[in-house]
N, C-alpha and C positions, 0 to 999 in steps of 0.2 A: 595562599593557595588553598584550593579545595581539597578535601581529604581523599585520596584516591581508592578506587576498587582493591578489595583485597583479591589477591591471587588464590585463595583457598575456596576449592569448590565446595557445594555442598556435602556435608559428611554422610548424608543418607544414601547417595548414589551407589557407591561402592558395595553397600551392604545389600541392597536392593537387586542389583544387576552387576554380581561380581565377575560376569563373563564378558562385560562390555569395558574395555579401556580406554578412556579418553585422555589424551595427553594434554590436560587442560592448560599447563604454563606455556606450552608452545603457541596454542592456538589463541590464548590471550595475548599473546606477543604479536601474532599476525593481526588479530582485530586491531589492536593498538597502533600497528602501521598503517594498516588502512584508514584509521582515524585520524592519523595525523596528515594524511595525504588525501583528502576528499576530491571528489570529481563529481560532476553534475552531468544529469541527462544522459544523452548518448555518449559524452565524451569522457568514457570511463577507460581510457587505454590502459592506464598503469595498472588499475585493478585488475582489469581482464588478463593482462599479461601474467601476474601474479597467479591469478587463479589458474591459467592454462598450464603455466610452468609447474605448479604444484600437482595438479592432476597428473600430468604426464610423466613426473617423477614416480607416481605411485601407481602407474599401468593403465590409467585409463586413454581410450580413445578420444581426442580433443577435436573439437570443430570450434572454431572461431568466427568471428564477422556475422553472428546470425542476427538478424534485425538491426544491421549495423556494427553493434559492439558486443553482442550476446556471446556466451560461452556454453558448450554443452559437454560434459565430460561423460561418455558411455563405457560401461562396464559389463562385459556379458559373462557368466558363470554357468557352467553346465548347459544342458539342453532344454531347459524349461522355457515355457512359451509366453509367460507373463511379463509384463513391461511396466515398470514403475518410473513416474517422473517426480523430482523433487525439486522446488524452485526456491531460489535466494535473490533478493535484490541487491543491486551494487552502487546506486547513485545516492548522492549527499544532497543537500539543501544550500540555497544562497543565504545563508545565515553567517553573522559574524559571531564566532564562539567566544563565550565569557565564563568557562568553566574554571580556567586557570590551571588545568591538568598539565603534568608534564609531557603529555602525548597529545595535547590539544593541537587543532588544525594548523598547518604551517603555511596554509593559503589563506590569505585575507579576504573575507565575505564568502566562504565556503565552509561547510560543517556538516558532519554526520551527527545531525540532530533529529533523526528517526530512528537509528539503530540498524541500519542496513548494513554497517560494519561488522555488527554482531551477527546478522543473518546469515553473511558471507562466511564468516569464520565458522560458524555452527554446522554449515553444511561442509565445509573443507574438513573440518574434524571429523564428521561422520565419514566423508570419502575417504579419508586415511583409514579409519578402523575396519570400513567395509572391504577395502581392497586388501587389506592385511589378512582378514579373516575370510573372506570369500566363503561365508557359509550361508549363501542363498543360491537360487537357481532359477535363473532368468535373467533379464536385462534391466540395468539400472541407468536411468539418463538423469543426470544432474544439471539442472538448468540454472545458469547464472545470468540474469537479467538486468539490462540497463534502464533507465529512465522510468521508473516506478512513479516518481513524485509526479511528473507532468501526465500520468496515465495514458503513456505512449510507447512503453518498451515492451510489454507483453504482446500487444496487437501486432507491432513491429516484427517480433519473431515469429509470431503465428504466420503472418503474411509472408514471411521468408521461408515458409515450408517447414516450421518447428515440428509439427507433428505428422507431418507426411515423412519426414526425413528420420524423425526419433518418435516413432508411435508410441503411445503409452495408453495403459489400460485404466489407470488412474493417475492423478497428479495431485501433489500436495505443496503446502507452504505453510510458514509461520511468520506471526509477528510478535515482538515483545510489547508487554502491555504494562506502563508505569502506573503505579497505584494499585496494583494486583499483586498480592503476597508473592514473593520468589519461591519457588518449589510447588508452585500450582499452575495449572492449565485452565484454559477455557476452551472447551470444544462445543460449538454450537450446531445444532441441526437446522437445516434450513437456510435462511436470510442471514448473512453476517455483516453485510456493509451494504450501503446505499450505492444506487447509480449516480453518476456525476455529469450533467449537462452544464452548458453556460450559453447564454444569449446576450449578444450586443444589440440593445434597441437604440435605434436611431430616430429621433422626432424632428421633422423638419417643419418650419413654420416661415414666417415672415419677420426678418429682425426690425429693429429701428430704435428710435430714441427713447430712453427709459421715462421721460417726461410725458409721451405720448404713447400710452400703451394701447389706447383705444384704436391707434392705427397699424398696430402688428398682430400677428398671430403668434402668441407667446408660447415656445416650446417649454420654458420653464416651469410655467405653471401646469401645462400637460405632464411635465415630468414628475411633479409633485404629486399631482392625482394620481399618476400611475403607480407611484411608490406605495402610496395609500392602499389603491384596489388591489395590488398585488398579494398584499398581506391576507387577503379573503381566499385565495386559491387553496391554501391548506385549511384554513380555519373553516371554511363553509363548503368545502368540496370533498375533503379526505376524511374518512372516518376516524373517530377518536382512537382507535386501536391500531391503526395505520402510521406508517412512519414518511414523512415527507418535508422538505424544506424548500422555501424560496426566499433568498436572500439578494438585496441589491447590494453589490458590492462597490460600486463607484458611479458617480454623476459627474459627467464632465461637459462644460459648456460655458461660453461667457467668456470675457476678459478685464471687464472694466465695470464701472458702477452704473454709469448711465447710458450703457447700451444694452438693449435685449437682443441676445443672439440669434441667428437664424436655425441653428440646430442645437440639440442635447442630446447626450449619448449616455445610456444607463448599461451598467454591466450586471447581469443576473447570474447566480449560481443557483442550480435546480437540482434537487436529489429526491430519491424514492427508494423502498424498500423493496417493492415489487414491480415486474415489468408492466401490470395493468395500472397500478398508480403512477407509475412514470409516463405512461401515454397520457392518463387523464390530466395530469398536471401541465404536461406541455400544451394539450388541446386548451385549457383555461388560459393560461399564460398568454397564448397566441390571440385569443377572443378578447382578453381583457386590454391587450396592447393596442388592437386594432379599434375596438369601440371607444377606448378613451380618447385616442388620438382624433377618432372621427367626431366624438363630442367637444373637443376644443379645437377643431378647425385645423389640424396639422395632420401633415403625413407622418406615417410610421413604416420603418423598414426593421425587420428583426431576421438577424443571423443567428439562427438556433444551432447549436453543434453538440451532438450526444457523444461523450468522451468515453464512458465506461458504462456496461451495465450494472444492476445489482449482483453482487457476488453470493451464491446459494451453494451450500454444501450439500452434496448428495447422501442419501440414507445410509447406504451400505459402507461407502468410505469413511463417513463419520463415526459409525459405529467401531470400524476398526481402529481409528484413531483414539478413541475414548478408552478402548480396551489396552492399547499399548500405553497410553498416558497413565491408565491405572495401576498397571504393572510396575510402573515407574515410581510413581510419588503416593499410590494408594488411592483408592475410588473418592474419598473424600475431599480430596485435592484435584478433582477433575469437575469443575462446574460446567453446566450446561446452560447457564444464562449469561447475557453479555453484559458487561459493565454497564451502568447508567451513563447515557449521553453518548453512546458509540454510534456515532452519525457520519463516520468518514468514508471515504471510498477507496477501492484497491484495484489496479487493472489486472490483477490475478483473476479477477472476474471473467476476463476474456479467455482464460485457460479452463476455467470451470465451465464455461459455455461450449468449449470444444471437447472437453473429456472430463468423466466424473472425477470427483476428489473432495478435497476438504481444507480448508484454510483453519490452523490452530492459532490461539494466543497463548503466548507464554508469560507467565508473571514476571515483570523486571524488578518488583519490590517496592516497598514502602519508605517514605521518609527519605535520609539522605543518601542511601545506596538505591537508587531506582526509581523514586517516587517522582521526580521532575517530568512533565508531560512532555511529549515529542513535540518536535519543531519549536523547541524553547531554546534561547542560547545558552542556558544552564544546563541541557540534558546532557547524560551520558548513559550508554548501554551498561548494564550491571554484570560484570564479568563473571560474576558466581553462577550465573544461570546458564552460562556457555555450554559446559560439558552436559548440562541436563538437556538442552535442546539437541545436543549431538547424539546422545543417546538415545533420543526419542527417533531420530531419522534411523538409526541403527537398528533399532528394535522393530520399527515400521517395515523396513526393508527385510529384515528376516521374516517377518510374519507375511508379508504380500507375497514376496518372491519365494514361495515353497514349492517343492516338487510335486 
């Protein structure tokens, strides 16, 4: 069995912020309860019920079913007009867990392999501390979001009137980061994650016998040429200091050795760090698909879908986050550069498109405790950093919601 997370939180936390008390053991228990009962996509009813019940117990005005299954807990203190939103994601992944932990997933094929159980528990711990203290002046909106993994939940909540019903002057979120030392934060100005788009490209030719290729219009050869040509989109169109990705995730076509099929479908994943780069890459992908098909005498149909934009932190809100994190762990432990290879996407980008804000990275640790990368069957959220994340949200609310 895998050695389990220690229940002991970092010892530096009480000495740096003695006025913030986080009941670490209770919320580590809640985190493990959520971990053992993972739910996917929008089907997060048990997690949402637990969140709503706890928020109601602490005196929040609770609203459920936002964007199908999202939860918002609102707490108003004093007469202040400032409004703060903090978001946590609740959904798991369709992965078979292989950690061997005593609190491992009890649902085969589902696993909290990205730490959303930890993000939810962090925000719940902060919610309780803030409700007990009530040492802020304004409106606190705690947003618990479904279906981040499919990049659908944030947009669904927004389209369901999230920011009309619960206006925010700024919105924040965090994500754990394996391989980054526990007790540290990455708070990055500007672009934090890439856009995510997908495209299904169907090449239609004329099928026939494999022994008579001269009598067909072969979509497989066209597909092979297209895969190669698509590699030039980034290499020969995007500046070296820009970030973009074009990957072919699947090729589907044909069923037997001696039949050239009529159609072949390719699945593309396209990402970019800036809106301008995103538009450039889409234009080049469309051109290359069309002209490659034309060159091989086949038809091309492209179903191009934009899932989420790049996520961009705004300057003022990022500066506040940097200040708060520095108060918690010291300025030397707040890094303003992204870890190498951080090319993922996040649908919190939709919230940052609508409201100023900042997305933080919380070090999950290195080695045995916290070093396993997310989306891996051996991953587990590092419980030691839970109180640190909660203290970050408490201090942020205290700073933002001032008189």
